[in-house]
N, C-alpha and C positions, 0 to 999 in steps of 0.2 A: 322444522327444517330450516337450515341456514341458507342464505343466499350464497352464490358462488364467491362474491367478494368477502362476505363475512367468514366463510369457510377458509378462504385463503389467509385472511388476517389471523384467524385462530391458529391455523397451521404454522404460520411464521412465528407467532408468539411461542407456541409450544416447542418449536425447533430451537429457539434461543434458550428457553428454559432447560431443554434437554442437554444442550452444550454446557450450560453452567453446571448442571448436576454431575457432569463427567469430571469436573475439576476437583481435586482433593480439597477438603475443608482447610487443611493446613496452609493453603495459599492465601486465605483471607487476610492474615496479618502480614503477608509478605509483599503485597502489591499496593502500595500507597499511590495517591495521585502524584503526578510528576511536575516538577518545575521545568524550566526550559533546558537546563543542563541535563536533567533526567531524560527528557525527550531525545536529546542528542545521544545520550548513552544508550537509550533504547534503539535508536537507529543503528548504532554499532552492533548491538546484539542481533538485530534483524539481518544486518549485512552478513555477519558471520553465519547465521542460519541459512541464508540463501546460497552462501558459498559452499556450505558443507552438506546440505540436504539434497538427496537425489530428487525427491518430490518437493520442490520448493514451495508449493502451495501449503504445505504443512506449517510453514512459518506464519501464515496469515492468521491473526486472531490470538496469537500466543500470549500477548499482554492483555488485550481487551476482555477476553473471556475470563481470565483469572481476576481481572479488576472488577468484573461484574459480580464476583462472589464476595467482595468486601462489603462491609456494612454500608459504606457510602455509595457503593455501586448498585444499591437496591432501589434508589429513587430514579425518577425520570431524568433529573438533572445529572445524577451520578452516572447513569447509563450513557448519557450523551458525552460526558467528560471522558469516560473510559474509552469510548470508541474514537472520540476526537483526538485524544492523545496518541493512540496508535496510528491513526490516519496521518497525523502531523509527522510522526517519525518516518512513516513510509514516504511522505511527501518530500522530506529532506533528502532521502536516498534517490527518489525519482528525479529531483532537480539536479543532483550530483551526476547521476548516470547520463542524464540528458546533456548537460553541459560538457562533460568530458568527451562524450561521443561526438557531439557537434564540433568541438575543437579539433578532434582527430579528422573528421570529414573535411573541415575547412583547410586542412593541411595536405589533403590529397592532391597530387598533381594529375595531369591528364592521363598518364600511364596507369594510374590506379583506378580508372573509371570504367574498366571494361565490364563491370558487373552491375552498374547502376543505370537508372533511366537517364535520358538526355536531360542536361541541366546541371546546376551546381549540386553536388552531393549533400552539402550541409543545408541547402535550401529545401531539397526533397525531404530530408529528415525533419526539418523545422515544420514544414507543411503537414507532415504526418502527425507530429505532436500536437499541432494546433487543431487538427481534425479530431484527434482523440479527446482533447480537452472539451471540445464542443459536444462530442458523443457522451462524455461523462456527465456533463451538465444536463443533457437531455434525458439520460437514463435516471438521474436522480429526480428530475421533475416528474418523470413517469411513475417513479416509486411513490411520490406524494399523492398521485391520483388515487391510489388504492385506499389511502387512509382518510381522504376527504378532510384533511386538516385536523384530524383527531390527535390525541395526546401522544399516540405512538408514531406519528408521522416523522417527527424530527429524529427520533431514535433510529428508526429503520432507514431513513434517508441517509443518515450518517453511516450506518452499517453498509449501505450500498456504496457510499463514497469511499469508505475504508477498503472494501473488497476490490473495487475497480482500481483504486490507486495502487494497492498492493500488487495486483496482477500486472498492471502496466509497469510497475517498478521491476518486477521479475523479468518481464519481456525486455526492458531496456538494459538490464544487467546482462542478459544473454546476448543481446545485440552488441553491446559494448565488447564483450569477450570475442564475438565472432569477427569483428572488424580489426582487432589488434593482431597483426600477423606475428609479432615477435613473442614466442612462448614465454620468455622470461619476464615480459612486461605485462602479461595478462593480469596477474594478481595485483602488482603494484599500481597499475593504471586504473583498473576498474574498482579496486578496493581502496583507493586513495583516501576516501572519506574516513573510514575507520582508522586507517594508518595515521592520519593527521590528528584525530581526536585522542587516540590512545597515546600519542607522543606528547600531549600537553603536560 
């Protein structure tokens, strides 16, 4: 009989393997590790995905799961790198949506504040983001408790980092769209990141 913790560890490991097996073998040679420009390009692809997908959570893991099928992605170091690179790409988008929305809130005048709590809208938004960053750190530390510092701890804590960052990015993207009142500006304002990169 396995202990509850051991059973959970085995279950999580098997779930990752199951996801990997769902990816066609042809992807092995198509998903190399990325340089910084490649991570920016991945951010653009993820941004297009969350714009087009009805269920935006389907965009999460699109790169890292395929990367795990490459020969380099079979080692612990490779697994870390696969997930770190997608997490970095989501983090680029997260920072973009945060900054562009904060700028919009800073420009609100008093007549625009009938739907926000008392206080400066951008400060309310900033405090919410700071609280979320603390929550993400605490959740990742909690994940490490399951593994007792074992070899899988870094891989699965990075997976947690990736998932939390991606979900928060999707939330901020939706929030960005919700506060921009001008319909013709929704795409150009909230998708400015990919517009800038693709114009290079």
